[in-house]
LUMNUMAR-637297 format. One record per atom (N, C-alpha, C): x, y, z. Coordinates in steps of 0.001 Angstrom, whole numbers, padded with zeros to 6 digits, always signed. Each point is the difference from the previous one (the first is absolute). Example, Ala and Ser with C-alpha at 12.3 -4.5 7.8 and 13.67 -1.06 7.14 Angstrom:
<sites>
+013190-005690+007800
-000890+001190+000000
+000900+001200+000000
-000350+001050-000720
+000820+001190+000060
-000770+001090+000730
</sites>
This chain:
<sites>
+066023-039221+202907
+000506+000054-001180
-000870-000515-001370
-000020+000863-001022
-000827-000742-000907
+000761-001094-001131
-001185-000781-000463
+000853-001189-000638
+001106+000401-001076
-000439+000988-001024
+001011+000250-000857
+001478+000574+000511
-000144+000676+001278
+001219+000292+000460
+000788-001238+000569
-000422-000786+000859
+000295-001019+000357
+000696-000973-001181
-000900-000326-000915
+000581-000578-001349
+001035+000421-000751
+000198+001480+000084
+001277+000782-000547
+001012-000323+000905
+000039+000188+001098
+001107-000214+001007
+000427-001314+000042
-000973-000768-000315
+000679-001493+000051
+000436-000635-001167
-000224+000898-001034
+000594-000172-001438
+001567+000757+000262
-000191+000682+000525
+001353+000877+000196
+000951-000772+000726
-000263-000329+001138
+000549-001016+000980
+000488-001273-000907
-000918-000782-000803
+000596-001202-000527
+001212+000501-001166
-000202+000891-000768
+000962+000498-000821
+001222+000157+000792
-000138+000992+001113
+001239+000271+000662
+000741-001518+000598
-000796-000604+000513
+000819-001269+000435
+000406-000998-000816
-000466+000176-001417
+000260-000676-001195
+001404+000508-000276
+000091+001168-000164
+001425+000797-000414
+001120-000489+001006
-000484+000279+001306
+001023-000270+001089
+000565-001398+000001
-000882-001008-000191
+000084-001419+000093
+000900-000271-001092
-000062+000560-001199
+000849-000072-000944
+001471+000420-000069
+000012+001291+000751
+001170+000604+000205
+000976-000850+001019
-000926-000413+001128
+000670-001084+000924
+000611-000976-000701
-000626-001020-000942
+000481-001034-000685
+001044+000215-000513
-000073+001244-000995
+001398+000411-000505
+001055+000431+000648
+000115+000133+001311
+001057+000440+000642
+000220+001379+000153
-000969+000799-000411
-000061+001336+000057
-000564+000607+001467
-000320-000711+000919
-000627+000243+001149
+000297-001133+000890
+000047+000211+001462
-000074-001098+000768
+001554-000258+000612
-000020-000741+000838
+001375-000409+000789
+000927-000639-000647
+001218+000026+000305
+000818-001099-000652
+000964-000299+001209
+000773-001122-000063
+000774-000751+000844
-000838-000521+001160
-000094+000209+001166
-000744-000607+000923
-001712+000342+000065
-000656-000725+000608
-001514+000212-000203
-000454+000000+001879
-001036+000584-000226
-000925+000146+001665
-001032-001223-000617
-000147-000959+000759
-001101-000755+000214
-001497+000628+000053
-000879-000871-000967
-001376+000782+000021
-000517-001133+000696
-001265+000491+001075
-000908-000460+000760
-001054+000367-000274
-001020-000938-000842
-001481+000289-000254
-000938-000376+001062
-000930+000656+000129
-000970-000777+000872
-001761+000284-000278
-000634-001062+000344
-001364-000094-000366
-000699-000296+001505
-001488-000271-000505
-000528-000319+001430
-000911-001127-000269
-000937+000333-001178
-001004-001350+000013
+000243-000654-001475
-000344-001074-000264
+000115-000494-001589
-001247-000799-000354
-000856+000757-000773
-001418-000657-000044
-000398-000190-001600
-000922-000800+000121
-000531-000717-001495
-000096+001247-001108
-001154+000475+000778
-000760+000706-001175
+000233+001629+000957
+000592+001138-000710
+000375+001178+000608
-001507+000874+000018
-000453+000154-001040
-001157+000704-000344
-001073-000518+000824
-000264-001210+000487
-001026-000656+001034
+000346+000562+001453
+001313-000405+000581
+000366+000478+001177
-000078+001482+000031
+000420+000712-000776
+000072+001411+000103
-001149+000703+000221
-001179-000675-000177
-001266+000666+000208
-000536-000115+001779
+000981-001132+000363
-000337+000035+001490
+001090+000228+000909
+001315-000024-000781
+001405+000158+000850
+000496+001207-000291
+001176+000308+001081
+000656+001131-000504
+001011-000065-001423
-000516+000563-000863
+000760-000413-001342
+001846-000104+000068
+000436+001077+000908
+001380+000035-000186
+000842-001031+001007
-000927-000904+000479
+000405-001161+000592
+000271-001409-000929
-000924+000313-001214
+000032-001165-000469
+000821-000017-001524
+000475-001361-000501
+000445-000203-001026
-000434-001647-000608
-000431+000510-001398
-000429-001244-000733
+001095-001049-000173
-000725-001270+000089
+001253-001297-000315
+000912+000458-001389
-000879+000327-000810
+000564+000291-001337
+000830+001505-000136
-000553+000773+000702
+001013+001095+000089
+001179-000214+000605
+000087-000844+001428
+001022-000480+000480
+001221-000445-000832
-000715-001032-000623
+000887-000926-000901
+000637+001312-001195
-000553+000488-000280
+000349+001006-001216
+001202+001075+000928
-000240+000195+001185
+000912+000791+000784
+001340-000822+000063
-000057-001311+000419
+001227-000603+000452
+000696-000656-001422
-000621+000140-001097
+000804-000636-001381
+000757+001240-000300
-000528+001344-000133
+000208+001505-000116
+001049-000123+000681
+000200-000068+001501
+000997+000573+000789
+001428-001350-000142
-000652-001289-000490
+000908-000592-000258
+000936-000226-001019
-000482+000993-001073
+000801+000267-000925
+001429+000965+000227
-000493+000936+001165
+001170+000874+000504
+000827-000286+001234
-000756-001176+000987
+000654-000351+001071
+000242-001360+000446
+000836-000264+000684
-000002-001594+000281
-000664+000008+001571
-001103-000639+000209
-000828-000128+001376
+001006-000638+000825
+000315+000552+001228
+000485-000749+001024
-001072+000177+001163
+000604-000907+001176
-000916+000212+001229
+000631+001172+000970
-000906+000488+000680
+000368+000838+000934
+001251-000339+000842
+000074-001213+000326
+001122-000407+001151
+001380+000192-000783
-000226-000405-001457
+001442-000199-000544
+000084+001487-000686
-000778+000810-000021
+000223+001739-000283
+000785+000372+001591
-000748-000301+000857
+000485+000685+001296
+001529-000584+000361
+000414-001308-000084
+001090-000354+000084
+000986+000704-000749
-000164+000228-001334
+000943+000907-000852
+000214+001264+000496
-001223+000499+000404
+000027+001476+000609
+000666+000088+001192
-000234-000631+000946
+000756-000544+001372
+001626-000061-000261
+000282-000628-000858
+001630-000281-000539
+000544+000998-000718
-000956+000823-000520
+000751+001089-000790
+000076-000494-001569
-000335-000801-000528
+000233-000802-001097
-000761+000828-001079
+000734+000528-000987
-001002+001047-000813
-000642-001493-001038
-001204+000879-000468
-000687-000503-001036
+000326+000147-001399
+000497-000547-000633
+000635-000233-001540
-000967-000210-000965
-001346-000212+000360
-001030+000072-000965
-001284+000254+000616
-001102+000289-000666
-001082+000496+000485
-000868-001222+000708
-000312+000251+001231
-000686-001036+000874
-001474+000804+000538
-000823-001035+000427
-001154+000352+000588
-000606-001377+000630
-000901+000686+001013
-000630-000766+001003
-001502+000628+000062
-000990-001250+000109
-001105+000134-000054
-000718-000206+001379
-000941+001140+000655
-000290-000270+001141
-001368+000188-000076
-000903-000506+001256
-001333+000315+000314
-000332+000728+001268
-000792+000643+000295
-000278+000750+001233
-001474-000938+000496
-000084+000104+001437
-001251-000181+000658
-000351-001435+000232
+000445-000794-000947
-000083-001593+000204
-001452-000521-000503
-000581+000621-001030
-001119-000561-000634
+000107-001394-000408
-001211-000855-000216
+000068-001398-000186
+000081-000369-001629
-000370+001227-000471
-000202-000184-001505
+001627+000059-000449
+000873+000306+000735
+001485-000012-000461
+000307-001261-000007
-000450-000582+000948
+000502-001656+000070
-000737-000787-001095
-001431+000231-000102
-000802-000956-001034
+000563+000501-001341
-000034+001153-000338
+000328+000556-001506
+001513+000221-000325
+000433+000815+000759
+001102+000515-000229
+001238-000851+000036
-000037-000665+001150
+001194-001250+000238
+000049-000943-001315
-001045-000576-000590
+000122-000958-000968
+000765+000548-001002
-000297+001515-000308
+000712+000559-001265
+001203+000299+000357
+000625+000256+001073
+001115+000360+000583
+001006-001266-000432
-000612-001417+000556
+000816-000944+000025
+000228-000306-001562
-001390+000096-000765
+000453-000315-001277
+000973+000478-000693
+000132+001349+000530
+000930+001133-000777
+001486-000204+000729
+000070-000774+000943
+001366-000250+000845
+000122+001475+000621
-000677+000677+000833
+000200+001245+000268
-000326-000098+001639
+001087+000519+000510
-000289-000282+001673
-000717+001355+000270
-000618-000005+001232
-000889+001201+000251
+000450+000056+001765
-000792+000970+000483
-000359+000528+001710
-001235+000335-000095
-000509-000262+001195
-001170+000406+000605
+000242+000706+001442
-000525+001132+000182
+000242+000750+001078
-001817+000045+000732
+000019-000963+001208
-001121-000100+000608
-000451+000802+001160
-001248+000262-000077
-000359+000673+001318
-000684-001328+001058
+001044+000078+000981
-000202-001158+000515
-001047-000401+000917
-001020+000858+000713
-000986-000196+000520
-001373-000295-000648
+000373+000388-001382
-001136-000489-001317
+000366-001456-000299
+001262-000652+000181
+000207-001423-000515
-001352-001011+000292
-000256-000699-001044
-000992-000655+000569
-001543-000062+000438
-000337+001473+000241
-001302+000435+000591
-000591+000428-001172
-001374-000044+000077
-000926+000673-000856
-000370+001574+000065
+001076+000659+000479
-000188+001184+000518
+000527+001299-001238
-000742+001025-000078
+000315+001092-001007
+001513+000414+000205
+000802+000202-001041
+001049+001143+000173
-000711+001147+000039
+000687+000939+000561
-000830+001492+000396
-000329+000780-001104
+000835-000402-001050
+000089+001027-000841
-001533-000528-001227
+000044-000994+000276
-000968-000753-001056
-001383+000390+000923
-000301-000084+001028
-001205+000187+000574
-000174+001533+000021
+000745+000784+000294
+000027+001634-000424
-000499+000268-001240
+000447-000544-001218
-000409-000095-001252
-001332-000229-000267
-000328-001139+000535
-001159-000527-000316
-001074+000989+000675
+000376+000448+001190
-001343+001366+000809
+000244+001131-000680
+000986+000593-000688
+000173+001111-000301
-000664-000248-001505
+000384-000926-000915
-000904-000152-001153
-001589-000077+000090
-000315-000678+001159
-001606-000100+000236
-000713+001445+000188
+000934+000683+000941
-000272+001284+000413
-000107+000728-001503
+000850+000203-000866
+000252+000602-001179
-001274-000231-000742
-000627-001306-000139
-000714-000421-000872
-001728+000705+000705
+000133-000123+001318
-001293+000306+000856
+000085+001637+000069
+000789+000699+000281
-000059+001460+000492
-000043+000938-001295
-000779+000920+000112
-000185+000872-001181
+001315+000703-000041
+000586+000572+001234
+001081+000879-000337
+001355-000631+000832
+000711-001121-000494
+000627-000489+000742
+001326+000638+001034
+000311+000883-001065
+001126+001225+000767
-000481+000875+001232
-001211+000238+000009
-000993+000904+001124
+000115-001250+001110
-000669-001071-000346
-000127-001080+001135
+001051-000614+000447
+001110+000148-000714
+001254-000620+000387
+000665+001026+001177
-000105+001287-000588
+000415+000985+000880
-000826+000189+001580
-001153-000113-000377
-000973-000105+001086
+000466-000931+001133
-000055-001386-000697
+000611-001186+000905
+001192+000305+000810
+000980+000341-000675
+001137+000306+000289
+000196+001060+001459
-000820+001238-000490
-000544+001054+001273
-000303-000682+001085
-001161-000792-000332
-000611-000336+001316
+000967-000848+001039
+001095-000878-000949
+000804-000990+001097
+001051+000972+000485
+000181+001017-000324
+001073+001138+000369
+001439-000392-000622
-000493-000517-001468
+001264-000210-000600
+000357+001444-000981
+001222+000108-000441
+000425+001146-001268
-001169-000269-001323
-000311+001304-000372
-000908-000079-000983
+000723+000269-001221
+000623+001064-000223
+000269+000770-000889
+001164-000758-001138
+000858-001019+000969
+000964-000838-000837
-000763-000821-000542
-001262-000624+000194
-000662-001077-000543
-001345+000044-000967
-000255+001451-000208
-001001+000375-000687
-000061+000951-001273
+001763-000007-000160
-000411+000550-001444
-000285-000523-000898
-000513+000640-001034
-000790-000771-001221
+001093-001058-000636
+000907+000371-000302
+000997-001170-000544
-000176-001406+001063
+000322+000398+000872
+000091-001123+001244
-001020-001004-000142
-001338+000858-000071
-001320-000623+000193
-000613-000452-001251
+000765+000184-001051
-000590-000253-001414
-000304-001470-000154
+000342-000870+000553
-000422-001487-000133
+000222-000606+001357
-000687-001671+000075
+000308-000370+001451
+001552-000319+000237
+000432-000422-001041
+001594-000300-000193
+000936+001049+000641
-000420+001427-000823
+000893+001016+000553
-000311+000355+001496
-001080-000119+000343
-000534+000220+001409
+000628-000907+000705
-000021-000970-000081
+000360-001231+001104
+001797+000164-000205
+000642+000261-001037
+001513+000128-000246
+000364+001507+001142
-001135+000773+000071
+000376+001148+000656
+000138-000097+001702
-001286-000467+000403
-000336-000365+000916
+001056-001135+000850
+000388-000986-000519
+000904-001020+000651
+001362+000492+000508
+000837+000828-000757
+001120+000478+000559
-000048+000792+000963
-001261+000761+000074
+000367+001008+001250
-000370-000226+001320
-000637-001069-000068
-000749-000285+001523
+000214-001286+000805
+000135+000186+000963
+000281-000960+000678
-001090-001378-000187
+000221-001053+000165
-000868-001216-000286
-001222+000237+000923
+000294+000293+001380
-001223+000357+000671
-001002+000972-000663
+000606+001108-000441
-001127+000992-000702
-000439-000721-001163
+000649-000730-000837
-000488-000476-001170
-001147-000978+000510
-000144-000722+001006
-000886-000941+000457
-001269+000976+000541
+000338+001109+000295
-001191+000914+000443
-000462+000459-001139
+000871+000264-001144
-000818+000602-001326
-000917-001354-000568
+000574-001123+000030
-000908-001143-000305
-001201-000071+000736
+000140+000131+001312
-001423-000192+000584
-000667+001141-000172
+000481+001298-000104
-000706+000771-000531
-000967-000175-001393
+000840-000259-000875
-000565-000516-001425
-001099-001101+000316
+000582-001074+000581
-001438-000940+000325
-000930+000425+000428
-000185+000884+000930
-001340+000586+000677
-000575+000841-001134
+000775+000473-000814
-000815+001052-000942
-000568-001142-001139
+000743-000850-000371
-000303-000756-001448
-000059-001546+000249
+000387-000365+001476
-000321-001506-000127
+001300-000480-000772
+000182-001569+000144
+001245-000552-000734
-000601-000694-001273
-000799-001123+000011
-000397-000968-001054
+001186-000374-000717
+001219-000304+000600
+000796-000686-000550
-000113-001631-000673
+000971+000139-000937
-000079-001540-000460
+001187-000728+000416
+000395-001084-000554
+001336-000644+000628
+001138+000650+000163
+000567-000136+001178
+001136+000628+000509
+001179-000730-000898
+000998+001022-000639
+001146-000551-000653
+000900-000993+001044
+000108-001092-000300
+000745-000898+001068
+001382+000194-000127
+000638-000215+001025
+001381+000099+000133
+000689-001595+000143
+001157-000247-000393
+000883-001130+000213
-000523-000559+001424
+000327-001353+000101
+000186-000705+001214
+001609-000241+000538
+000136-000420+000923
+001567-000377+000451
+000360-001378-000784
-001061-000367-000460
+000430-001418-000419
+000430+000509-001809
-000922+000368-000093
+000481+000910-001669
+001241+000653+000106
+000301+000805+001013
+001269+000784+000077
+001276-001059+000165
-000224-001174+000667
+001109-000676-000102
+000458-001056-001324
-001231-000084-000779
-000031-000538-001283
+000642+000796-000856
-000255+001564-000022
+000630+000855-000665
+001393+000035-000048
+000512+000203+001283
+001139-000164+000365
+001044-001522-000565
-000949-000930-000065
+000815-001138-000320
-000013+000105-001819
-000804+000913-000375
-000272+000252-001642
+000904+001228-000325
+000773+000491+000591
+000866+001048-000434
-000419+001550+000369
-000751-000042+001100
-000497+001313+000393
+000767+000433+001306
+000611+001356+000215
+000373+000712+000898
-000917+000719+000776
-000224-000335+001392
-001486+000500+000971
+000905+001103+000787
-000764+001185-000239
+000427+001131+000942
-001237+000423+000646
+000298+001121+000939
-000997+000670+000637
-000393+001228-000351
-001493+000003+000165
-000700+001326-000469
-000620+000674+001419
+000289-000025+001060
-000342+000436+001123
-001033-001121+000486
-000497+000133+001180
-001273-001035+000602
-001204+000420-000913
-000355+001594+000133
-001452-000038-000389
+000040+001168-001252
+001008+000289-000734
+000114+000896-000942
-000353+001340+000368
+000615+000816+001026
-000144+001066+000064
+000785+000757-000753
+000080+001463+000059
+000665+001059-000571
+000852+000425+000926
+001345-000503+000369
+000693+000159+001166
+000420+001461+000007
+000244+000866-000607
+000630+001452+000424
-001361+000363+000754
-000990-000302+000024
-001136+001013+000690
-000613-000892+001290
+000712-000823+000147
-000409-000695+001263
+000906+000328+001115
-000313-000458+001179
+000808+000692+001203
+001395-001252+000134
+001130+000523+000220
+001175-000472-000048
-000024-001539+000503
-000749-000125+001255
-000264-001435+000429
-000604-000850-000770
-001289+000533-000890
-000763-001022-000986
+000842-000387-000697
+000727+001204-000797
+000838-000459-001037
+001083-001215+000285
+000796+000399+001129
+000897-001332+000187
-000794-001155+000369
-001074-000157+000606
-000560-001191-000004
-000665-000733-001335
-000202+000892-000894
-000421-000579-001081
+001192-000417-000720
+001203+000883-000023
+001228-000919-000907
+000462-001146+000733
+000234+000065+001507
+000714-000958+000648
-000638-001166+000089
-001347-000126+000549
-000946-001260+000182
-000238-000678-001282
-000032+000796-001116
-000501-000713-001271
+001332-001029-000344
+001445+000525+000149
+000956-000747-000125
-000179-001145+001047
-000102+000175+001183
+000263-000980+001085
-001053-001054-000615
-001276+000227-000230
-001110-000857-000540
+000368-000953-001065
+000696+001121-001223
+000562-000952-000873
+000971-001206+000126
+001123+000756+000904
+000940-000959+000040
-000483-001329+000996
-000703+000294+000982
-000769-001071+000545
-000763-001249-000789
-000741+000773-001193
-000772-000842-000711
+001031-000752-000981
+000893+000664-000589
+000869-000640-001119
+001309-000629+000529
+000307+000386+001528
+001200-000811+000437
+001478+000782-000623
-000296+000985-000498
+001457+000494-000681
-000183+001579-000100
+001220+000607+000057
+000196+001493-000006
-000824+000664-000997
-000788+000949+000135
-000792+000918-001080
+000900+001118+000008
+000485+000311-001131
+001055+001164-000447
-000770+001302-000787
-000985-000331-000358
-000933+001157-001179
-000928+000581+000774
-000386+001010-000321
-001414+000949+000258
+000102+000698-000868
-001427+000426+000017
-000845+001009-001345
-000528+001070+001097
+000098+001216-000396
-000668+000824+000804
-001682+000317-000753
-000713-000169+001023
-001606+000200-000454
-000088+000958-000819
-000669-000050-001291
-000272+001282-000629
+001475+000770-000575
+001012-000543+000221
+001308+000545-000073
+000446+001557+000715
-000771-000124+001495
+000295+001184+000737
+000587-000385+001314
+001043+000995-000063
+001296-000140+000819
+000436+001305+000382
+000798+000168+001139
+000763+001147+000022
+001180-000452+001213
+000808+000929+000317
+001323-000557+000663
-000106-000795+001097
-000948+000705+001069
-000261-001010+000984
-000753-001822-000505
-000724+000172-000650
-000434-001126-000497
+001055-001162-000546
+000997+000711-001004
+001221-000801-000407
+000962-000258+001079
-000183+001130+001291
+001054-000948+000909
-000717-000986+000866
-001260-000274-000078
-000770-000919+000868
+000208-001063-000677
-000093-000368-001375
+000306-000875-000859
+001254-000757-000071
+001227+001137+000464
+001397-000482-000031
-000189-000864+001461
-000691+000720+001018
+000455-000662+001324
-000792-001037+000363
-001017-000498-000993
-001174-001113+000173
+001377-001238-000902
+001023+000530-000595
+000813-001256-000643
-000344-000337-001324
-000536+000779-000921
-000352-000205-001342
+001340+000401-000679
+000318-000703-001014
+001172+000359-000899
-000204+000854-001136
-001453-000512-000665
-000381+000917-001203
-001424+000696+000468
-000306+000793-000916
-001573+000938+000180
-000133+000475-001109
-001242-000061-000453
-000370+000463-001343
-001049+001290+000027
+000021+000824-000615
-000681+001024-000275
-001055-000249-001159
-000770+001605-000199
-000611-000326-001440
+000164+001544-000829
+001257+000313+000222
+000546+001073-001184
+001467+000399+000459
+000234+001271-000621
+001381+000352-000414
+000841+000583+001414
-001040+000075+000828
+000640+000574+001515
+000922-001113+000807
+001036+000642+000592
+000846-000971+000766
+000598+000553+001332
+000547-000809+000688
+000687+000468+001101
+001330-000252+000078
+000892+001020-000518
+001240-000059-000026
+001338-000935+001110
-001029+000115+001195
+000684-000767+001334
-000278-001339-000286
-000919-000250-000777
-000496-001728+000038
-000351-000537-001463
+000493+000572-000732
-000135-000645-001674
-000373-001555-000242
+000213-000774+000836
-000531-001491-000196
-001351+000102+000663
-000514+000870+000869
-001168-000049+000628
-001045+001248-000640
+000245+000457-001135
-000728+000527-000748
+000382-000051-001456
-000236-001304-000436
+000380-000286-001561
-001754+000248-000705
+000653+000693-001329
-001332+000421-000651
-000661-001286-000586
-001327+000229+000070
-000756-000997-000965
-000990+000691-001189
+000021-000476-000818
-001125+000285-001068
-001298-000706-000043
-000835+000702+000692
-001251-000626-000027
-001129-000270-001307
-000565-001109+000059
-000337-000085-001655
-001565-000454+000403
-001009+000372-000924
-001264-000973-000065
-000628+000204-001244
-001006-000150-000240
-000725-000222-001428
+000148+001100-000748
-000120+001347+000321
-000021+000854-000676
+001102+000816-000162
+001320-000377+000713
+001020+000783+000154
+000814+000252-001381
-000031-000948-000647
+000564+000095-001570
-000656-000348-001015
-001038+000646-000175
-001104+000047-000945
+000030+001347-000965
-000566-000177-001007
-000254+001053-001060
-001220+000666+000351
-000798+000600-000693
-001261+000757-000008
-001078-000748-000327
+000354-001267-000623
-001100-001262-000289
-000086-001115+000872
+000989+000476+001238
+000316-001113+001053
+000650-001113-000338
+000807+000059-001371
+000782-000989+000130
+001443-000085+000283
+000695-001125+000160
+001122+000033+000434
+001067+000518-000656
+000987+000988+000527
+000880+000474-001064
+001162-000119+000384
+000946-000767-000459
+001502-000642+000479
+000811+001116+000419
-000221+001153-001035
+000946+001143-000058
-000233+000866+001278
-001255+000000+000413
-000140+000941+001211
+000558-000790+001483
-000178-001405-000048
+000666-000998+000826
+001671+000448+000169
+000243-000196-001064
+001450-000037-000147
+000652+001380+000505
-000780+001152-000480
+000600+001188+000766
-000200+000127+001527
-000957-000335+000324
-000622-000104+001442
+001277-000836+000853
+000298-001512-000710
+001089-000667+000650
+001210+000526-000244
+000322+001020-000737
+001687+000277-000491
-000420+001680+000656
-000587+000059+000757
-000279+001790+000432
+000324+000944-000929
-000655-000480-001285
+000034+001333-000805
-001266+000652-000187
-001296-000705+000933
-001226+000683-000017
-000314+000340+001379
+000432+001375+000338
-000261+000693+001238
-001528-000177+000672
-001126-000068-000729
-001127+000116+000459
-000072-001504+000783
+000913-001012-000130
-000202-001172+000504
+000449-000087+001571
+000649+001269+000337
+001266-000148+001083
-000446+001089+000746
-000833+000773-000355
-000850+001115+000806
-000509-000210+001637
+000070+001069+000903
-000139-000679+001116
-000953+001190+000808
-001243-000506+000829
-000294+000860+000857
-000301-000688+001223
+000729-001157+000483
-000039-000805+000970
+000561+001055+001366
-000351-000791+001162
+000433+000873+001126
+001470-000557+000159
+000935+001080+000406
+001434-000360+000221
+000355+001183+001075
-000745+000589+000557
+000494+001109+001035
-000864-000569+001495
+000860+000543+000841
-000422-000477+001344
-001290+000514+000282
</sites>
C-alpha cells in the first residue's frame, strides 16, 4: 500500500477513534448497568521496541514505555482485578457493576518477570501468565520465534520469497495456495502468521528444517523463558499462573490425541510444580473449535481465554474474549500512542481490534 494511502487511512482511523471515544465518555454510546470484564493480553515486554523489532517478531513486542501508557490509559476506565477474582464472580453469577480489567501474558517470557512485573507492582496491578510448560527454565525456542527468524532470514536471502516459499511447501507435500497469496507473503510476520495456525507442529518443524537447509540459521540469543523459581516468586507477588499447553501447538489442526495430551499434561505439570489447582488456560494463537473446548472442559479447567470475539455458547467461561495488544496496536500514523484508539478497542467500539481470521472449525 502506498505511503500516502496508509497515512490517510491512519488519519481517518485516529479521527474516528477520537469521535467514538468522546461519544462514549459523554454517555452517547456504550453499555449501561452491568459490565463484562475486559481481559487484555501481551507477550513480551522489552526496553527498546525498535531495536528488538529488527530481530524479533514485532507483534510479540511491547516496549516498557508503551506498556505503562497502556496501563495508565486503561486505569482511567477500568479497575484492575486478578483473573481469580473475576473468575469467582463469573462462577457465582455476581454481576459487575463497574468496568473491570485483567492483564495477562502468553508464553512465559522472562522479560515479563524482569521488566513487566516491577511496573505492575509499582502500580498495584495484579496479572496472569500462561506458560508453555515444556519450555519453562529451558534455553529453547518458542516455535513461533524460531520460525520467524528462519522466515525473516529467507526473505532477506531469497530474490522471490513468494515463489521460493511455494516451492518449499510443494517439495514437502504441504498446501501451497493457502500460504502463498501475495498478501500472506508480504512480510515475514504475515507469512509466519499464515503458516502457524494451519499446520500441525510436526509440519511446522519440517518447514523449519527446509528453511535451515536453504538459508542456514545464524541465530542470536534465544529469548529466554521464566524458570520454575521465577514462577513461584511471581505467584507470591500477585500473579496467577495458567497453562498455554506443553509446546504451543495450534490445537485444532493437531490429532485429537496430541491436542488432549497438550491440554491435560500441561495442567498436570503445573499443578505438580505449584502444589495447587490450575484453573486457567489460554488457547495458543486463540485457535479453538468445539472439540478443543470440550477437551479443555474435560481436563478440569474452569476458565479459558481466546483472542477474538468468537465463543462457544455451551462453554462461555471456557471461551472468554481477550484483547491482544502490542507496540503498534493503538498508535497513530507517526507511531505515537493514541489513548482514544485504545479506549475504542477496550470498549468494543473499534471493530478492527476484534476481527478474526483464526481457526475455529473442526
